[in-house]
C-alpha positions as CSV (number, residue, x, y, z in Angstrom):
1,M,2.3,25.9,61.7
2,T,3.7,29.4,60.6
3,A,1.6,31.6,62.1
4,T,4.5,32.9,64.9
5,K,7.9,32.7,63.7
6,V,10.1,29.9,65.0
7,Q,12.6,30.5,67.6
8,A,13.7,27.2,69.0
9,L,13.3,23.2,67.6
10,L,12.4,20.0,69.4
11,F,13.4,17.4,68.9
12,D,12.2,13.5,70.3
13,L,14.4,11.0,70.2
14,G,13.4,7.1,69.8
15,G,11.8,6.9,66.2
16,V,13.0,10.4,65.3
17,V,16.8,10.3,66.2
18,L,17.4,6.8,67.6
19,D,16.5,3.5,66.1
20,I,15.1,1.7,68.3
21,D,13.1,-1.9,68.5
22,F,11.3,-3.6,71.1
23,N,11.6,-7.0,69.6
24,R,15.4,-7.4,70.5
25,A,14.7,-7.0,74.0
26,F,12.0,-9.4,73.8
27,E,14.3,-11.9,71.3
28,H,16.9,-10.9,74.6
29,W,14.2,-12.2,77.5
30,Q,12.9,-15.4,75.8
31,P,15.6,-17.8,76.4
32,V,15.1,-17.2,80.7
33,S,11.1,-17.1,80.2
34,R,8.8,-19.7,80.6
35,L,7.0,-17.7,78.2
36,S,7.2,-18.2,74.5
37,L,8.4,-15.1,72.4
38,D,4.7,-13.9,71.4
39,E,3.7,-14.5,74.7
40,I,6.3,-12.0,76.0
41,K,5.4,-9.7,72.7
42,A,1.5,-9.6,73.6
43,G,2.5,-9.7,77.9
44,F,4.2,-6.3,77.5
45,R,3.3,-3.1,78.0
46,F,3.6,0.8,78.1
47,D,2.3,0.3,81.6
48,A,1.2,2.3,84.8
49,A,4.8,1.2,86.2
50,Y,6.4,1.8,82.9
51,Q,4.9,5.0,82.6
52,R,6.1,5.7,86.6
53,H,9.7,4.5,85.8
54,E,9.6,7.1,83.2
55,R,8.9,9.8,85.7
56,G,11.3,8.4,88.2
57,E,9.3,7.2,90.5
58,I,10.3,4.2,90.6
59,T,13.7,3.1,90.6
60,A,15.0,0.3,87.7
61,A,14.9,-2.2,90.9
62,Q,11.3,-2.0,91.0
63,Y,10.6,-1.7,87.3
64,F,12.8,-4.6,86.6
65,A,11.1,-6.6,89.3
66,H,7.7,-6.0,87.9
67,L,9.6,-7.3,83.6
68,S,10.4,-10.3,85.9
69,N,6.7,-10.7,87.6
70,T,5.2,-9.9,84.4
71,L,7.1,-11.8,81.5
72,Q,8.3,-14.9,83.7
73,L,11.5,-14.1,83.4
74,Q,13.9,-16.5,85.3
75,E,17.2,-14.3,85.6
76,G,18.5,-11.3,87.5
77,H,17.9,-7.6,87.1
78,A,21.8,-7.9,85.0
79,R,20.1,-10.2,82.3
80,V,16.7,-8.1,82.4
81,A,18.6,-4.6,82.1
82,E,21.1,-6.4,78.8
83,G,17.6,-7.3,77.1
84,W,16.5,-3.8,78.1
85,N,19.2,-1.8,76.5
86,A,19.0,-4.3,72.9
87,I,16.8,-1.8,72.1
88,F,18.5,0.8,70.4
89,L,19.7,0.4,67.1
90,G,21.6,3.2,65.9
91,E,21.7,6.7,65.3
92,I,18.9,7.9,62.4
93,S,22.0,9.7,60.4
94,E,20.0,11.6,58.1
95,A,18.0,12.9,60.8
96,L,21.2,14.1,63.0
97,A,22.9,15.8,59.9
98,M,19.9,18.1,59.5
99,I,19.6,18.8,63.0
100,Q,23.5,19.6,63.8
101,S,22.6,22.2,60.8
102,A,19.5,23.7,61.9
103,R,21.7,24.0,65.3
104,S,23.5,26.8,63.8
105,Q,20.3,28.8,63.2
106,L,18.3,28.2,66.0
107,P,18.5,26.7,69.2
108,C,18.3,22.7,69.4
109,Y,16.3,20.6,72.2
110,A,15.4,17.4,73.1
111,F,13.1,15.9,74.7
112,T,12.6,12.2,75.2
113,N,10.6,9.9,77.2
114,S,13.6,7.8,79.0
115,N,14.8,6.4,82.7
116,P,18.1,6.2,83.9
117,V,19.6,3.0,82.3
118,H,18.7,3.6,79.1
119,Q,19.9,7.3,79.4
120,A,23.0,5.8,80.4
121,A,23.4,3.2,77.6
122,W,22.3,6.1,74.7
123,S,24.3,8.1,76.4
124,A,27.1,6.0,75.9
125,M,26.5,4.6,72.7
126,F,25.3,7.7,70.8
127,P,27.8,11.0,71.5
128,A,27.0,12.9,68.2
129,V,23.5,12.4,69.4
130,V,24.0,13.9,73.0
131,Q,26.5,16.8,71.6
132,A,23.8,17.6,69.2
133,F,21.3,19.6,71.2
134,D,21.6,22.7,73.7
135,R,20.3,20.4,76.2
136,I,18.7,17.5,76.7
137,F,15.1,17.2,78.7
138,V,14.6,13.1,80.0
139,S,11.6,12.2,81.9
140,S,12.5,10.6,84.7
141,D,14.4,13.6,85.8
142,M,11.4,16.2,85.4
143,G,9.4,14.1,87.2
144,C,6.7,14.2,84.3
145,R,6.6,12.4,80.4
146,K,5.2,13.0,77.2
147,P,1.7,13.7,76.7
148,E,1.5,15.5,79.5
149,R,1.0,19.0,79.8
150,Q,3.0,20.2,82.6
151,A,6.3,18.1,81.0
152,F,5.6,21.1,77.6
153,E,5.1,23.4,80.2
154,H,8.0,23.3,82.1
155,I,10.2,22.8,78.9
156,V,9.1,25.8,78.0
157,R,9.5,27.6,81.1
158,E,13.4,26.0,81.2
159,I,14.5,27.7,77.6
160,K,12.4,30.8,78.0
161,V,10.6,30.4,74.4
162,D,7.0,31.6,74.2
163,P,5.2,27.4,73.9
164,Q,3.9,29.0,70.1
165,A,7.7,29.7,68.9
166,I,8.9,26.2,69.6
167,L,8.7,23.5,66.8
168,F,8.3,19.8,68.2
169,F,9.0,16.8,66.6
170,D,7.6,13.2,67.3
171,D,7.1,10.6,66.4
172,L,3.4,9.7,68.4
173,A,0.3,11.3,67.6
174,E,-0.6,11.1,71.1
175,N,2.9,13.4,72.4
176,I,1.7,15.6,68.7
177,A,-1.8,16.0,70.4
178,G,0.1,17.1,74.1
179,A,2.2,19.6,72.5
180,Q,-0.2,21.2,70.7
181,G,-2.4,20.9,73.5
182,A,0.4,22.8,75.2
183,G,0.9,25.8,72.8
184,L,3.5,24.4,70.8
185,Q,4.1,23.9,66.7
186,A,4.3,20.4,66.5
187,V,5.4,18.2,63.3
188,H,4.2,14.4,63.4
189,V,7.8,12.1,62.2
190,R,7.5,9.2,59.9
191,G,10.3,9.9,59.0
192,P,13.6,12.0,57.9
193,A,11.9,13.4,55.1
194,D,9.2,15.2,57.2
195,V,11.8,16.6,59.4
196,R,13.3,18.1,56.4
197,A,9.9,19.4,54.9
198,A,9.3,21.2,58.2
199,L,12.8,22.5,58.7
200,E,12.3,24.1,55.5
201,R,9.4,25.9,56.0
202,T,11.0,27.3,58.9
203,G,13.9,28.8,56.5
204,C,16.5,26.1,58.6
205,T,18.5,24.9,55.0
206,A,20.6,21.8,55.4
């Protein structure tokens, strides 16, 4: 990981800087569904429609219609959206503090697979997270998402740093593999300790 000197840091949001839990959405939707909570959990998928929504290929209304049909939700899109935004629990404060400190030494960017409804929610709920980064790359703005190679190549072009000099942090193994396939250095984050250890290896001190 240290073969090339790190010149920029790139962080996932959900699972690295923000604590999220999709069970909160399922619990919110269950009272307006014909399905049980267990059936909703089993029926929800990060499926093709989910991925198209995150690429900005379909609107929130189209995706929520898909969710309503799949999960047999009997309320309108406003209730679906409430549950959709209920997944956000809070900041992972230790990781956020490390990023804020590291930014004094290296440029810090975020890259999140997200959509306009979620983006509006986390931007309003967690302003300190938004302000912690030089720029946040959102999949629905880019038209591509992790772990697609073109998504990482887009960010490389935008920040004008060689991919080998970018250190990427994510909690999903498939996204780590995608980043490495595009030439980035990458750290699989299971908790703030992984972030701290990697930053220390780059010479960033908390």
